[in-house]
C-alpha positions in Angstrom: 27.8 -1.2 19.3 30.9 0.8 20.1 30.4 3.2 23.0 31.9 6.4 22.6 31.4 6.9 18.9 27.8 7.2 19.0 26.7 10.2 16.9 23.7 12.4 17.4 20.3 10.9 16.9 18.7 12.7 14.0 15.0 12.8 15.3 12.2 15.3 15.9 11.8 18.6 14.2 14.3 18.8 11.5 15.3 21.9 9.5 12.8 22.4 6.9 14.8 24.7 4.6 16.0 21.7 2.5 12.6 20.3 2.3 10.5 23.2 0.7 11.8 22.7 -2.9 10.7 18.9 -3.0 7.0 19.8 -2.9 6.4 16.4 -0.7 8.4 14.3 -3.1 12.2 13.4 -3.2 14.0 15.5 -5.6 17.5 16.0 -7.1 19.2 17.6 -4.0 21.8 15.8 -2.1 19.5 15.1 1.1 16.1 13.8 1.2 13.4 15.8 2.8 13.0 15.5 6.5 9.8 15.3 8.5 9.1 15.5 12.4 9.4 12.2 14.0 6.3 10.8 15.2 6.1 10.1 18.8 5.3 6.5 18.3 8.6 6.2 16.2 10.7 8.1 18.9 9.7 5.5 21.4 10.0 2.4 18.8 13.6 3.7 18.1 14.4 4.1 21.5 13.5 0.5 22.2 15.2 -0.8 19.1 18.4 0.7 19.8 18.4 -0.5 23.3 17.6 -4.1 21.9 20.4 -3.7 19.2 23.0 -2.7 22.1 21.8 -5.4 24.5 22.1 -8.1 21.7 25.5 -6.8 20.7 24.6 -6.2 17.3 27.4 -3.9 15.6 24.8 -1.5 13.7 26.3 1.2 11.8 23.3 3.2 10.7 19.6 3.2 10.3 17.4 5.5 8.5 13.5 5.3 8.1 11.5 7.0 5.6 7.7 7.2 5.2 5.6 9.1 2.7 8.9 10.1 0.9 10.5 11.9 3.9 13.1 10.8 6.6 11.4 10.4 9.9 14.3 8.9 11.7 18.0 8.3 11.3 21.0 7.4 13.3 24.7 6.5 12.8 26.9 4.8 15.4 30.0 2.9 15.8 31.9 2.8 12.4 29.0 4.4 10.8 29.3 7.9 9.2 26.6 9.7 7.3 29.2 11.4 5.1 31.2 8.3 4.1 30.3 5.6 1.9 29.7 2.2 3.3 30.6 -1.2 1.9 27.2 -2.7 0.5 28.2 -6.2 -0.2 25.4 -7.9 -2.2 23.1 -4.8 -2.0 25.3 -4.1 -4.9 23.4 -6.8 -6.9 20.2 -4.8 -6.9 22.1 -1.8 -8.6 23.6 -4.2 -11.2 20.1 -5.5 -11.9 18.9 -2.0 -12.3 21.5 -1.3 -14.9 20.2 -4.3 -16.9 16.7 -2.7 -16.4 18.0 0.6 -18.2 19.5 -1.3 -20.8 16.1 -3.3 -21.5 14.3 -0.2 -21.5 16.8 1.5 -23.8 16.6 -1.5 -26.3 20.1 -2.7 -25.9 19.2 -6.3 -24.7 16.1 -8.5 -23.5 16.1 -10.6 -20.5 15.4 -13.7 -22.8 18.8 -13.3 -24.4 21.1 -16.2 -24.3 24.2 -15.6 -22.1 26.5 -17.3 -24.4 25.6 -14.9 -27.4 27.5 -12.2 -25.6 30.8 -14.0 -25.3 31.4 -16.0 -28.3 35.2 -16.0 -27.7 35.0 -17.1 -24.1 32.9 -20.3 -24.4 34.1 -23.7 -23.4 35.0 -26.4 -26.0 31.8 -28.2 -25.4 28.6 -26.3 -24.6 26.0 -28.1 -23.0 22.2 -27.7 -23.8 21.7 -26.2 -20.2 24.5 -23.5 -20.9 23.1 -23.0 -24.4 19.9 -22.3 -22.7 21.0 -19.9 -19.9 19.2 -16.5 -20.3 19.9 -13.1 -18.7 16.7 -13.7 -16.8 18.1 -16.8 -15.2 21.3 -14.7 -14.1 18.8 -12.1 -12.6 16.9 -14.7 -10.8 19.9 -16.9 -9.3 18.5 -19.8 -11.2 21.0 -20.3 -14.0 21.6 -23.9 -13.4 24.7 -24.2 -11.3 24.6 -26.7 -8.4 26.6 -24.4 -6.1 27.9 -20.9 -6.3 31.2 -20.9 -8.2 32.1 -17.4 -7.2 35.1 -18.5 -4.6 36.3 -21.2 -6.9 36.7 -19.0 -9.9 38.1 -16.1 -8.1 40.9 -18.3 -6.5 42.2 -19.3 -9.8 44.8 -16.9 -10.5 45.0 -15.4 -14.0 41.5 -16.8 -15.0 39.2 -14.6 -16.9 36.1 -14.6 -14.7 33.6 -14.7 -17.6 35.4 -17.5 -19.0 35.5 -19.2 -15.7 31.6 -18.9 -15.1 31.0 -20.5 -18.6 33.3 -23.4 -17.8 31.3 -24.5 -14.7 29.0 -27.4 -15.3 25.4 -26.3 -15.5 23.8 -29.2 -13.8 20.1 -28.1 -13.8 17.8 -26.8 -16.5 18.0 -23.0 -16.2 15.1 -21.6 -14.4 14.4 -24.5 -12.1 17.0 -24.6 -9.2 17.8 -21.6 -7.0 21.4 -21.0 -6.0 22.7 -17.9 -4.7 25.3 -17.0 -7.3 27.4 -13.9 -6.8 29.6 -14.7 -10.0 26.1 -14.7 -12.2 25.8 -11.1 -11.1 29.2 -10.4 -12.3 28.0 -11.8 -15.6 25.2 -9.2 -15.6 27.8 -6.5 -15.2 29.9 -8.0 -17.9 26.9 -8.1 -20.2 26.2 -4.4 -19.3 29.7 -3.5 -20.3 29.4 -5.5 -23.4 26.4 -3.9 -24.8 27.1 -0.2 -23.7 30.8 0.1 -23.7 30.6 1.3 -20.3 31.4 -0.2 -16.8 28.1 -0.6 -14.8 29.1 2.4 -12.6 29.5 4.7 -15.5 26.4 3.6 -17.1 24.3 4.2 -14.0 26.0 7.6 -13.4 23.7 9.7 -15.7 20.7 7.4 -15.5 20.4 6.6 -11.8 23.2 8.4 -9.5 22.9 12.0 -10.7 19.2 12.2 -10.9 19.0 10.8 -7.2 21.8 13.1 -6.1 24.0 10.3 -5.3 27.8 11.3 -5.3 30.9 9.6 -4.3 30.0 6.1 -5.6 32.9 3.7 -6.1 32.9 0.0 -7.3 35.6 -2.6 -7.1 36.6 -4.3 -10.5 37.8 -7.8 -11.6 41.2 -8.2 -13.1 39.4 -7.6 -16.4 38.4 -4.3 -15.6 34.6 -5.1 -15.1 32.8 -4.0 -12.0 32.2 -6.9 -9.6 28.5 -6.6 -9.9 27.5 -8.7 -7.2 29.5 -7.0 -4.4 32.1 -4.3 -4.2 29.8 -1.0 -4.5 30.3 1.7 -1.8 27.4 4.3 -1.0 26.2 6.3 1.8 23.1 5.4 3.9 20.9 8.2 2.5 21.9 6.9 -1.0 20.4 3.5 -0.2 17.3 5.2 1.1 17.1 7.0 -2.1 17.5 3.8 -4.2 14.6 2.3 -1.9 12.3 5.4 -2.4 12.8 5.1 -6.2 11.5 1.6 -6.0 8.7 2.4 -3.9 7.7 5.3 -6.4 7.7 2.5 -9.0 10.8 3.8 -10.9 9.5 7.7 -10.8 11.6 10.7 -9.3 10.9 14.1 -9.2 8.0 13.5 -11.5 10.1 11.9 -14.2 9.9 8.0 -14.9 13.5 7.1 -14.5 12.7 3.3 -15.1 9.7 1.9 -16.4 7.0 1.0 -13.8 6.9 -2.7 -15.5 10.4 -3.2 -14.7 10.1 -2.4 -10.9 7.0 -4.8 -11.0 9.1 -7.5 -12.8 12.1 -7.0 -10.4 10.3 -7.0 -7.2 7.9 -9.9 -7.8 8.9 -13.4 -6.7 10.2 -15.5 -9.7 11.6 -18.7 -7.9 11.4 -20.2 -4.6 14.3 -19.0 -2.5 16.9 -20.3 0.0 19.6 -18.7 2.2 22.7 -18.3 0.6 24.8 -21.5 1.0 21.8 -23.6 1.9 20.6 -26.7 0.0 16.8 -27.6 -0.2 17.5 -31.1 1.3 19.1 -29.3 4.5 16.2 -26.8 4.9 14.7 -27.0 8.5 13.3 -23.6 9.0 9.8 -22.6 8.1 8.8 -19.6 5.9 7.0 -17.9 8.6 10.2 -17.7 10.5 12.8 -16.7 7.7 13.1 -13.8 5.4 15.1 -15.9 3.0 12.2 -18.1 2.1 9.6 -15.5 0.6 10.8 -15.7 -2.9 13.4 -14.0 -5.2 13.0 -11.5 -7.9 15.6 -9.8 -10.0 18.5 -9.6 -7.7 15.9 -8.7 -4.9 14.5 -10.6 -2.1 11.0 -10.7 -1.2 10.4 -10.5 2.6 7.7 -10.9 5.4 5.1 -8.3 5.8 4.6 -8.1 1.8 7.9 -6.1 1.5 11.0 -6.7 -0.7 14.6 -5.8 -0.1 18.1 -5.5 -1.4 20.2 -7.4 1.1 24.0 -7.6 1.6 26.3 -9.7 3.8 26.9 -8.5 7.4 23.5 -6.5 7.7 23.2 -4.1 4.8 19.4 -3.6 3.9 17.1 -1.7 1.7 13.7 -2.7 3.0 10.8 -1.5 1.0 7.2 -1.9 2.6 4.7 -0.7 0.0 1.8 -1.2 2.4 3.5 1.1 4.8 4.6 3.7 2.2 7.9 3.2 3.8 11.6 2.3 3.4 14.0 1.2 6.0 17.8 1.3 5.5 20.6 -0.3 7.6 24.3 -0.6 7.5 26.3 -2.9 9.9 28.6 -5.6 10.7 26.3 -8.1 11.8 26.6 -11.9 11.2 23.0 -13.0 12.2 20.9 -11.0 9.7 17.9 -12.8 10.7 18.3 -11.5 14.1 18.9 -8.1 12.7 15.7 -7.6 10.6 13.8 -9.5 13.5 14.3 -6.4 15.6 13.2 -4.1 12.8 10.0 -6.1 12.4 9.5 -6.1 16.4 10.1 -2.3 17.0 10.2 -0.3 13.7 7.4 -1.9 11.7 4.5 -1.3 14.4 5.4 2.3 14.5 4.7 2.9 11.0 
């Protein structure tokens, strides 16, 4: 944590003027409603932040919601409550949500074949595994690649990323082998753009960002003008909290069902056994009780311990949803050891909920 740049801790009795119009549920205003911080959470946050500092974790922000209201929040170091933060792979959950809207609107099905969207970009020979790859396999990181091709394809100057993805050998039967695959999420973004005629960020704006009061979003693009999908989205901490609250409320926001409850259930349920990014099954030494990356994977969303689920981005970006506690915990950071980061949340914040 960088000393001298710590902003004030937003705790305790907050101004309730911005809360009254919400009737106890998050609405469409820019800010989420606030509630007084319980004494147990005040102590928990104090101990948590001391542990963060002692372990030299470069935490940028944390926000805790319970029962639809912010009960604790803090920005520090490079964190800024009014400035969008890089989300890395938390972007994936937003891309999957765009797929959810497209499914709800009848524009596609998760069982649609991936190659059906790009007939002009297929390799000369189409293997049976590539032919059988479906949208749901992209969603669950089980498209059949033996390793993540993202870096390889991006390094090939002038390569169309969709064409590069489709040229990678599909070694495994789709749906049977988990490999964290950011370019697979890019393919989801490309599919959304193909069927809607809009970039994912533009497609999500009236359906997700505007109803949730999210402004100032930006998303990097490929050389082909497609939002990167698996990375590159920038949002504020409070925006992430709103997304978590939407999922906690099973797709409902301000009394309106934005996403079908059935989609939320599908997206947050484990569909395949998961592994940490870059790890192979034969090299696995950790045990599920010690790792939040071995709890299963849904639609671009991880299951985690304590019967929760989360959006997860490199260097410590989290949207953690804990249905049993009716709570959402959000962080932004620049922390390499993400297991150590989430361990402190389980140690201090979880018991105070």
